[in-house]
N, C-alpha and C positions, 0 to 999 in steps of 0.2 A: 427307856423313857416311860413315864407313867401315862402320858397323853401322846396322841399322834401329832396333831398340829392344831393349836388354837392360837391365833396371833396374840401376842402379849402387848397390851397398850399401856398398862401401868405396872410398875415393878417396885415393890418395897425393898429398901436396903437396910440391913441390920449389921451390927458389929458384935460378934460373939467371941469373946476371949476364952470361952470354954470353962470358966470357973465361976460364972455368975450368969444371970439371965441376959439374953441378947438385948442390945441397946438399939432402938430405932434410930436410924441415921437420916433417912429422908426417902424421897421417892423419885423414880425416873418415869417419864411419860413420853409417849410417842404420838405426836400430833402432825398429821400431814407430812410424814416421812422425816420430820425433824425431831430430835430428842431434847427434852428439857429435864432439868433437875432442880429440886428444891430441898433444902435441909429441913428436918423436923425442928420446930422452935426449941424444944427441950434439948436437942442435941447441940444446937448453937450455944445454949447456955452452959453446956458441959465444958466447953473450951477445948475438946479433943479435935485436933486438926489432922484429918486423915489424908489430906493432900493440900498443904498450905500454900503451895506456889500457884497452882492453876485453879484450885477449888477451895479457897479459904472460906471459913465459916461466914455465912451471910444469910439474911432473911429474904434475899432476892431469888427469883427464879432465873436460872442461867441456861444458856445453850451454847454449843460449840459448833464450828463449821464442820460439815461432813467430810471434808478433805482429809482430816486426821482422825483415825479411830472410828470412822463412820458416824461422827457426831457424839460419841461417848466421851465423858471426862476420862482422862488417862487413868485415874485410880480405879475405875470400874473396868476399863479395857484390860488392865492388868489381870483381872480375874478370868479372862477368856483364854482358852487354850489356842495355841497356834501350831503350825507344823503338823506333828503326828496327831495331836488331839483334834485339830481341825479336820484332818483327813478322815479320822474315824467318824466324826459326827456328820460330815458331808456325805460319806458313804452310807451311813444310816439313813439320812434324809432321802437320798436317791432311792434306797430300797423301799421307802414309803411313798414314792412318787411325789416327793417334795423337792423342788429346785432349791439348792442351797441359797441362792439369791433371794428367795422368798423369806428366808429365816432371818429376821431382823436381829440387831445386836441385843435387844431386850429379850427376844426369844432364846438366844444363845445363853444369856445370863440366867434366865429361868431354868434352862437345862443344867447349868452349873449348880444352881440352888444352894444347898448347904455343903456341897462336896468340893468347894474351891480351895485353893491354896490360901493361907492366911486366915484372917478373922472375919472378912466380909461374907455375908450370906444374902441370898436373893429370894424374894417371895412374890408370886407363887413359886413353889419349889417343884420343878419337874425332874429333879435328879433321881437316879436309881437308888433303891434302898441298899444300905450297907449290910453285908454279911461277913462272917469271919471264917470262910471255908479255907482249908489248906490249899496251897498252891505249889505247882511244880514249874520251876523257871525254864527248864528245857522245853516243856510243852508250850509255855507262853512265848518263848522265842520262836518256836516253829509256827505258832499261830500268827505272830507279828510278821513273819516272812510271807505267810499266805496272804495277809492283808495287803502287803506291799505289792503282791502279785495279782491283786484284784478280787480276793475272796470276800465273802460276807457271811450272812447267816449267824449261827451260834458263835463262831469264832469272833465275829465283829462284836456281838453283844457282850461277850466276856471281856474283851479288851476295852470296850467303852466303860464298863463298870469299874475297871481297874485304873483308868487313866486320870480320874478327877479332872482338874483343869491345868495339869502340868504342861509346860511349854517346851519348845525345842523341836528339832527335826527328827531326832532319833526316837524309835519306839521306846516306851517306858511304862512302868506300872508302879502304883503306890501300894506298899505292903506294910504289914506289921511283922517285926522281926524279934524273936526272943533271943536276947543276948546270951552268948555262950552255947548256943545250939544252932542247928541248921533249920529250925522250924520257922516257917513263914506262913502268914495268912493274908487274906485281902484286908487292906487297911486304908481306905479312902478318907473316911470322916470319923470313925470310932474304932477303938481297939480293945481287946481284952486287957485286963489290968497289968499283966506281966509282959506285954509286947510294946515295942517302940516303933514310931513311924519312920519308915525308910522309903527311898525311891530307887528302883532298879532300871538300868538302861540296857537295851539290846542293840545289836548292830543294825544299820540300815543297808540298803543295797550298795552304797558306795564305801562302806567300812570293810576293813579286813576282820578276820576272826579274833584278832588281838586288840581290837579297838578298846574294849573294856579294860584290859591290862594296861594299855597306854595311858588312859585317863586316870587309872589308879596310881600309876607311877608319877604322873604329873601332880596328883594330889599330895603324894608323899614328898616330892621335891618342894612343892609350894609350902608345905608345913615347915620343912627345914629352912626355907627362905624367910620365914617369919610372917607368912600370910595367915589370916584367920581361915581355917579350913574345918568343915564339919567332919564328924566321924565317917570313915569309909570302910568298905568291905569288898572283897573280890569273891563272889559266890562261884563255886565250882560249876562247870558246864561240860557237856559231853563232847563238844566240838570246838574247843578253844581253851585259852588259859583262864577264862572266867567272865562273869557278868559284873560290871561295875555297879556298886550301890553306895548311896550316901544317905546319912541320916538327915531327915527334914529339919531345917532350922526354924520353920514357922510354928513348930509344935514342941513345946517343952516337956520335960519328963514329969513336971508337976501337973500336966493336963492343960496348962495355959496355952492358948494360941496367940500368936503375934500378928498384928496387922502388917502386911508386906506391901511394898511399893517399889516398882522398878524405877531406875533413872529415866527410862523411856517414858513411863506413865507420868512421873513427877514433872518432867520438863516438856512433855508433849513433843518429844522428838522421835519421829518414826525410825525405828531401828533398821529398817530396810534401806534407808537413805543415809549413808554415813555423813554426819554433819557436826558431831560433837568432838570436842578436843578434851583430853584428860584435864586440861586447865579448867574447862567448864565443870567437869565432874568433881574436881577438888573444891571449887568454889561452892557448888551445890551441896556437897557433903558437909562443909564447914557451916554453911548457912542453916542446914536442916538439923544437924546434930549438935552444933555449938561446941564441937570438940576437935581441937587441932590434931589430936592423935588419930582420929578417924580420917581427917584430910590427908595426913601423912601416910596412912595405910593405903589410900588410893594411889599415892605415888609408888608405893611398894608393889601394888597390883600392876601398875603400868610397867615397871621395870621387869617384873616376872613375865608378863605377856609379851613384851617386846623381845626379850632375850630367849624366851622359850619357843618363839615362833607360834604363839597363840594369837592369830590375827582375827579370830572371830569374836573380838572383844567389843561387841556392839552394846548399845545402851540398855538392852533388855537383859544383859548378863551381869548387871550390877543392881543390887537391891538394898533397900533400907527396911528396918524393922521398928515398929512402934508398940510399946507395951500399954497396959490399961491405964497407966498414969500419963500417957502422952509423950513419953521419952523416946527419942529416936536414936538409933544406932546403925552402923554399917553392918549389913548381913555378911556372913561368911562367903568366901569366894566359891564359885561354882562354874561348871562348864569349862574347866581348865584342861586343855589338851592341845596336841599339835594340830594346827589348822591353818588354812589360807583364807584371807578375807576377800573383799571385793577387788577383783583385778590383782590379787596377790598383795594388797595393801592392808595395813592395820585398819580395822573398822573404826577405831577411835584414834583420832589424830594425836600426835605427841608434839606439843609445842609447834603446831602447824604442819608437821611432817607425817605423811602417811606411807609413802612408798618405801622409804628406807630410814626409819628413825635410828639415830646414832646415840652414843654416849653424850654427845653435845646436846642433842635434843632432850635427853632425860635430865641433864644438869640444868638446862633452861627451865624445864617443867618444875623442877624441885623448888625453885624460888616461890612458886605459887602456894606451896605447902609450908612455907616459912622454914625451909631446910637450908643449911649452909652447904657449900660445895663439898666440904669435908664429910658432913653427915650423909649427904646424898651419895657420895662415892662409896661410903661404907655400906649403904644399902645395896648398891650395885654389886659390890664385892661379895656380900652375903648371898645374893641371888645367884651369882655366878658359881659360888662354891656349892650351892645346893644343886644346880643344874649339872655340875661336873659328875654327880652321882648317877646320871642317866644310864650309862652303859651297864653298870653293875645292877642297879635296881630293876632295869628293864629285863635283863637276863634272868634275875631271880624270880620275876613274876611272869615269865613265859612269853614275852614279846619276841616275835620272830627275828632272826639274825638280820635279815634284809632291812626290816623296819628300824632295828636298833642302829644300824650303820647309816641309814638315810637320815634319821632324825638327829643323830650325833653330828653329822656334817652341818646341819642347819643351826643347832643350838649351841654348839661349842666352838663356833668359828670366831666369836667376838672375844 
């Protein structure tokens, strides 16, 4: 961090697609513990809707109740790290004798600055400067483990610089990866011309050494099942089958960055409290993208998550992308792996069912995506066929025999 702690009362928001000057969006202000937002008049005239459901273009000053996102509009809350990223920043604040509760949402957005995921940037910018130093993943994995055990100091500073504003519970770093080589460098906000933006995950204290391999195999099966999946890689590691890595979908090879918005932020639905149904997500996708193919892709996501026992399918694990013309599309699938949701249920209901969604639940859901029973069953069959590859793919990629058998019983029983 460039500054230790100066409370942020006013924050300018810009939209930087990376291939043209940043566009002023508006400003956030904190007055007597409440947060207000107003759009820049010229941005209103542009017609670009960064969050059309909860924060449509308007010349009015708006405010939201602090009960959700501490009063932030959902689109800006999407820029804040949670899980691992929040742990790192809170640990840093305590090392500076600052209570995390003192650090307001605007302070945290200023810390994200220009290093956030997507195209939104925040000013004043208190983010760390980007460098392109070479990285060693085994060393970073060891440092991540030390942080989980309570370490700080230089280890903490390094991981903070590499985290950007990525979300999720597992430790992760943002890197630049030179295709066709094993060369990687730090890659939060800028990269050398021949490097691509990627994200690498490490295991947390609850994961086994083969967690990365499991997620990699899930990605392979998802691709076979017809889901939109970003490029993936399993980097070698000295104490397991590999580190899972995925190419960032918010940053194109042309240098253009895309505005990203989670379903959580779009609908102001707290992902920690399961309340959404895939029916809601299908409707929101159709409303936002105006494309029935994208709505039908959500149905395919639902089938895959249910049949593969990925029950951590909460609203923050679905995102949408907007380009500089204001066109919205469904983001590629991410965080696909074997997991249990709240009390063992799906985080996202399936036609009202969370405890034990069945084929009947999925066929009922299909109607909302304008799919016939025949077409829906075809999708279910395609997903089942892809999942049948689990034992072979898992063995090829180094998943332990015990985990192969355990997951096999769960995902091939239907």
